[in-house]
MARBA-3410 file (N, C-alpha, C, O; in Angstrom, 1 decimal):
117
59.2,131.4,-78.9,58.4,130.5,-78.4,57.9,129.4,-79.6,58.0,129.7,-80.8 ~ 57.5,128.4,-79.1,57.0,127.3,-80.0,55.8,127.9,-80.8,55.0,128.7,-80.3 ~ 55.7,127.6,-82.2,54.6,128.3,-83.0,53.4,127.9,-82.3,53.2,126.8,-81.7 ~ 52.5,128.9,-82.3,51.1,128.7,-82.0,50.3,129.0,-83.3,50.3,130.1,-83.8 ~ 49.7,128.0,-83.7,48.9,128.1,-84.9,47.5,127.8,-84.8,47.2,127.2,-83.8
46.6,128.1,-85.7,45.2,127.6,-85.6,44.6,128.0,-87.1,45.1,128.6,-88.0 ~ 43.4,127.5,-87.0,42.6,127.8,-88.3,41.3,127.9,-87.9,40.9,127.4,-86.9 ~ 40.6,128.5,-88.8,39.1,128.9,-88.7,38.3,128.8,-89.9,38.8,129.2,-91.0 ~ 37.2,128.3,-89.9,36.3,128.1,-91.1,34.8,128.6,-90.7,34.1,127.7,-90.1 ~ 34.3,129.7,-90.8,33.1,130.2,-90.6,32.6,131.4,-91.4,33.4,131.9,-92.2
31.4,131.7,-91.3,30.9,132.9,-92.0,29.9,133.7,-91.1,28.7,133.5,-91.2 ~ 30.5,134.5,-90.2,29.7,135.4,-89.4,30.5,136.5,-89.1,31.7,136.5,-89.1 ~ 29.7,137.5,-88.9,30.4,139.0,-88.7,31.1,139.0,-87.3,32.0,139.8,-86.9 ~ 30.4,138.0,-86.4,31.0,138.1,-85.1,32.0,136.8,-84.8,32.2,136.3,-83.7 ~ 32.5,136.3,-85.9,33.6,135.4,-85.7,34.7,135.7,-85.1,35.1,136.9,-85.1
35.4,134.7,-84.4,36.7,134.9,-83.8,37.3,133.7,-83.4,36.7,132.8,-83.0 ~ 38.7,133.7,-83.3,39.3,132.3,-82.7,40.3,132.8,-81.6,40.9,133.9,-81.7 ~ 40.6,132.0,-80.7,41.3,132.4,-79.6,42.4,131.4,-79.4,42.2,130.2,-79.6 ~ 43.4,131.9,-78.8,44.7,130.7,-78.4,44.9,131.2,-77.0,45.0,132.4,-76.7 ~ 44.8,130.1,-76.2,45.4,130.3,-74.7,46.8,129.9,-74.8,47.2,128.8,-75.2
47.6,130.8,-74.3,49.1,130.7,-74.3,49.5,130.1,-73.1,50.7,129.8,-73.0 ~ 48.8,129.9,-72.1,48.9,129.2,-70.9,50.0,130.0,-70.0,50.0,129.8,-68.8 ~ 50.7,130.8,-70.3,51.8,131.5,-69.7,52.0,132.8,-70.4,51.8,132.9,-71.6 ~ 52.3,134.0,-69.4,52.5,135.2,-70.1,53.6,135.1,-71.3,54.8,134.6,-71.1 ~ 53.2,135.6,-72.4,54.0,135.4,-73.6,54.2,137.1,-74.1,53.3,137.9,-74.0
55.2,137.3,-74.6,55.3,138.4,-75.5,54.9,138.4,-77.0,55.8,137.8,-77.7 ~ 54.1,138.8,-77.5,53.5,138.5,-78.8,53.9,139.8,-79.6,53.8,140.9,-79.0 ~ 54.3,139.7,-80.8,54.9,141.0,-81.6,54.1,141.1,-82.9,54.2,142.0,-83.7 ~ 53.3,139.9,-83.2,52.7,140.2,-84.6,52.1,138.9,-85.0,52.2,137.9,-84.2 ~ 51.4,138.8,-86.0,50.6,137.7,-86.7,50.9,137.4,-88.1,50.9,138.3,-88.9
51.2,136.2,-88.4,51.3,135.8,-89.9,50.0,135.0,-90.3,49.5,134.1,-89.7 ~ 49.3,135.6,-91.5,48.1,134.9,-91.8,48.3,134.3,-93.3,48.9,134.8,-94.1 ~ 47.6,133.3,-93.3,47.3,132.8,-94.7,45.8,132.4,-95.0,45.0,132.1,-94.1 ~ 45.4,132.4,-96.1,44.1,131.9,-96.5,44.0,130.4,-96.7,44.8,129.7,-96.2 ~ 42.9,129.9,-97.4,42.6,128.4,-97.8,43.6,128.0,-98.7,44.0,128.8,-99.6
44.1,126.8,-98.4,44.9,126.1,-99.5,44.3,125.5,-100.6,45.0,125.1,-101.5 ~ 42.9,125.4,-100.6,42.0,125.0,-101.7,41.3,125.7,-102.4,40.8,125.2,-103.4 ~ 41.1,127.0,-102.0,40.2,128.0,-102.7,40.8,129.4,-102.7,41.9,129.5,-102.3 ~ 40.0,130.6,-103.1,40.2,131.8,-102.9,40.0,132.5,-101.7,40.3,133.6,-101.5 ~ 39.3,131.7,-100.8,38.8,132.2,-99.5,39.9,132.7,-98.7,40.9,132.0,-98.6
39.7,133.8,-97.9,40.6,134.2,-97.1,40.1,135.6,-96.4,39.3,136.4,-97.0 ~ 40.6,135.9,-95.2,40.4,137.0,-94.5,41.2,138.2,-95.1,42.4,138.1,-95.3 ~ 40.6,139.3,-95.3,41.2,140.5,-95.8,41.6,141.4,-94.9,42.6,142.0,-95.1 ~ 40.8,141.6,-93.7,41.0,142.3,-92.7,40.6,141.7,-91.3,39.7,140.9,-91.2 ~ 41.3,142.1,-90.2,41.2,141.6,-89.0,41.8,142.4,-87.8,42.8,143.2,-88.0
41.3,142.3,-86.6,41.5,142.9,-85.4,42.2,141.9,-84.5,42.1,140.7,-84.6 ~ 43.0,142.4,-83.7,43.6,141.4,-82.4,43.2,141.9,-81.1,43.5,143.1,-80.8 ~ 42.6,141.1,-80.4,42.4,141.4,-79.0,43.1,140.3,-78.1,43.4,139.1,-78.3 ~ 43.4,141.0,-76.8,44.2,139.9,-76.0,43.9,140.2,-74.5,43.5,141.3,-74.1 ~ 44.3,139.2,-73.7,44.1,139.5,-72.3,45.6,139.2,-71.7,46.3,138.3,-72.1
45.9,140.0,-70.7,47.3,140.1,-70.0,47.4,138.9,-69.0,48.4,138.3,-68.6 ~ 46.0,138.7,-68.5,45.7,137.4,-67.5,44.4,137.0,-67.9,43.7,137.6,-68.7 ~ 44.1,135.9,-67.2,42.9,135.4,-67.4,41.7,136.0,-66.8,40.6,135.8,-67.2 ~ 42.2,136.8,-65.7,41.1,137.6,-65.1,41.0,138.8,-65.6,40.0,139.4,-65.2 ~ 41.7,139.5,-66.5,41.6,140.7,-67.0,40.7,140.8,-68.3,40.4,139.9,-69.0
40.4,142.0,-68.5,39.5,142.4,-69.7,40.4,142.2,-70.9,41.6,142.1,-70.8 ~ 39.5,142.1,-72.2,40.3,142.2,-73.3,40.6,143.4,-73.7,39.8,144.4,-73.5 ~ 41.8,143.5,-74.5,42.1,144.9,-75.1,42.5,144.7,-76.3,43.2,143.7,-76.6 ~ 42.1,145.6,-77.4,42.6,145.5,-78.7,44.2,146.0,-78.9,44.8,146.9,-78.2 ~ 44.6,145.4,-79.7,46.0,146.0,-80.3,45.7,147.2,-80.8,44.6,147.3,-81.3
46.6,148.2,-80.8,46.4,149.4,-81.2,47.5,149.8,-82.0,48.6,149.3,-82.1 ~ 47.1,151.0,-82.7,48.3,151.5,-83.7,49.0,152.7,-82.8,48.7,152.8,-81.7 ~ 49.9,153.4,-83.4,50.7,154.4,-82.6,49.8,155.4,-82.1,50.1,155.9,-81.0 ~ 48.9,155.8,-82.7,47.9,156.9,-82.3,47.0,156.3,-81.1,46.4,157.1,-80.4 ~ 46.9,155.0,-80.6,46.2,154.6,-79.6,44.7,153.8,-80.1,44.1,153.1,-79.3
44.4,154.0,-81.4,43.2,153.4,-82.0,43.4,151.9,-82.2,44.5,151.3,-82.3 ~ 42.2,151.4,-82.3,42.1,149.9,-82.5,42.7,149.9,-83.9,42.3,150.6,-84.8 ~ 43.7,148.8,-84.0,44.4,148.6,-85.4,43.6,147.4,-86.1,43.3,146.4,-85.5 ~ 43.2,147.8,-87.5,42.6,146.9,-88.2,43.7,146.6,-89.4,44.1,147.4,-90.2 ~ 44.1,145.2,-89.1,45.4,144.7,-89.9,44.9,144.2,-91.4,43.7,143.7,-91.5
45.7,144.4,-92.2,45.4,143.9,-93.5,45.7,142.3,-93.6,46.7,141.9,-93.1 ~ 44.8,141.6,-94.1,45.2,140.2,-94.1,45.7,139.9,-95.7,46.4,140.6,-96.4 ~ 45.2,138.8,-96.1,45.6,138.4,-97.4,44.7,139.1,-98.3,43.6,139.3,-98.0 ~ 45.1,139.5,-99.4,44.4,140.3,-100.6,44.4,139.6,-101.9,43.4,139.2,-102.5 ~ 45.8,139.5,-102.4,46.0,139.1,-103.8,46.1,137.4,-104.0,45.4,136.8,-104.9
46.9,137.0,-103.1,47.0,135.6,-103.1,46.8,134.9,-101.9,47.6,135.1,-101.0 ~ 45.8,134.3,-101.6,45.3,133.8,-100.4,46.3,132.7,-99.7,46.4,132.6,-98.4 ~ 47.1,132.1,-100.5,48.2,131.2,-100.0,49.4,131.8,-99.5,50.1,131.1,-98.7 ~ 49.7,132.9,-99.8,51.0,133.7,-99.5,50.9,134.2,-98.2,49.9,134.8,-97.9 ~ 51.8,134.1,-97.2,51.8,134.4,-96.0,51.9,136.0,-95.9,52.7,136.6,-96.7
51.2,136.5,-95.0,51.1,138.1,-95.0,51.6,138.1,-93.4,51.1,137.5,-92.5 ~ 52.6,139.0,-93.2,53.1,139.3,-91.8,52.7,140.7,-91.4,52.9,141.7,-92.1 ~ 52.1,140.8,-90.3,51.8,142.1,-89.6,52.4,142.2,-88.1,52.2,141.4,-87.2 ~ 53.3,143.2,-88.0,54.0,143.3,-86.7,53.1,144.4,-85.8,52.4,145.3,-86.4 ~ 53.1,144.3,-84.7,52.4,145.3,-83.8,53.2,146.5,-83.7,54.4,146.4,-83.7
52.7,147.7,-83.6,53.5,148.7,-83.2,54.3,148.8,-81.9,55.3,149.4,-81.7 ~ 53.7,148.0,-81.0,54.5,147.5,-79.8,54.0,146.2,-79.3,52.8,145.8,-79.2 ~ 55.0,145.5,-79.0,54.9,144.1,-78.5,53.8,144.2,-77.3,53.6,145.3,-76.7 ~ 53.0,143.1,-77.2,52.0,143.0,-76.0,52.4,141.8,-75.0,53.0,140.8,-75.5 ~ 52.1,141.8,-73.9,52.3,140.5,-73.0,50.8,140.0,-72.9,49.9,140.7,-72.4
50.7,138.8,-73.4,49.4,138.0,-73.4,49.4,136.8,-72.8,50.4,136.2,-72.7 ~ 48.1,136.4,-72.3,48.4,135.1,-72.0,47.1,134.5,-72.9,47.1,133.3,-73.0 ~ 46.2,135.2,-73.5,45.0,134.9,-74.4,45.1,135.8,-75.6,45.2,137.0,-75.5 ~ 45.2,135.2,-76.7,45.0,136.2,-78.0,43.9,135.9,-78.9,43.7,134.7,-79.3 ~ 43.2,136.9,-79.2,41.9,136.5,-80.0,42.1,137.3,-81.3,42.4,138.5,-81.3
41.8,136.5,-82.5,41.9,137.1,-83.9,40.4,137.3,-84.2,39.7,136.3,-84.3 ~ 39.8,138.6,-84.6,38.5,138.9,-85.0,38.6,139.3,-86.5,39.0,140.4,-86.9 ~ 38.1,138.4,-87.4,38.1,138.8,-88.8,36.9,140.0,-88.9,35.8,139.9,-88.3 ~ 37.3,140.9,-89.7,36.4,142.1,-90.1,35.9,142.0,-91.6,34.8,142.4,-91.8 ~ 36.7,141.5,-92.4,36.4,141.3,-93.9,36.9,140.1,-94.5,38.0,139.7,-94.0
36.4,139.4,-95.5,36.9,138.5,-96.1,36.5,138.2,-97.4,35.6,138.9,-97.8 ~ 36.9,137.3,-98.2,36.5,136.8,-99.3,35.6,135.5,-99.3,36.0,134.3,-99.1 ~ 34.4,135.8,-99.5,33.4,134.5,-99.6,33.0,133.8,-98.0,31.9,133.9,-97.7 ~ 34.0,133.3,-97.3,33.8,132.8,-96.2,35.0,133.3,-95.3,35.9,133.9,-95.8 ~ 34.9,133.2,-93.9,35.9,133.3,-93.0,37.0,132.1,-93.1,36.9,131.1,-92.3
37.8,132.1,-93.8,38.8,131.0,-93.7,40.3,131.6,-93.6,40.7,132.4,-94.5 ~ 40.9,131.2,-92.8,42.3,131.7,-92.4,43.2,130.8,-91.7,42.6,130.1,-90.9 ~ 44.6,130.6,-91.7,45.4,130.0,-91.0,46.2,131.1,-90.5,46.3,132.1,-91.1 ~ 46.7,130.9,-89.3,47.6,132.1,-88.5,48.5,131.4,-87.7,48.4,130.3,-87.3 ~ 49.7,132.3,-87.4,50.6,132.0,-86.5,51.1,133.4,-85.7,51.2,134.5,-86.3
51.2,133.2,-84.4,51.5,134.3,-83.6,53.0,134.2,-83.6,53.6,133.1,-83.7 ~ 53.6,135.6,-83.4,55.1,135.9,-83.4,55.4,136.1,-82.0,54.5,136.8,-81.4 ~ 56.3,135.7,-81.3,56.7,136.3,-80.3,57.6,135.3,-79.4,58.2,134.5,-80.1 ~ 57.8,135.3,-78.0,58.6,134.6,-77.4,58.0,134.4,-75.9,57.2,135.3,-75.5 ~ 58.4,133.5,-75.1,58.1,133.3,-73.9,58.7,134.2,-72.9,59.9,134.5,-73.2
58.1,134.7,-71.7,58.7,135.8,-71.1,59.1,134.9,-69.5,58.3,134.4,-68.8 ~ 60.5,135.0,-69.4,61.0,134.1,-68.1,61.3,135.0,-67.1,61.7,134.6,-66.0
END
């Protein structure tokens, strides 16, 4: 799939950023990075998705079926951190929800996956 990228800069416990993939897409993980200008970064986040625009959001889960909280950037905000899902999802919309961060919610991300034909 063509890279789907985004960035967010806010400071709120209820922050999120969403990507509309327009077509059903297999998503297998997320790569995150923090700010290129400072030490600000997201250290933990959750991922929610919709399989269609009319469906409810679901969280990506771990192997036990619990909502997965992914580790983001810790030591070096600029270093890419790759998190693969325990199972790929079929999504039309993907939402990243920061849970913990350094100073402000600042991150860049890329979704990993491929178009489903």
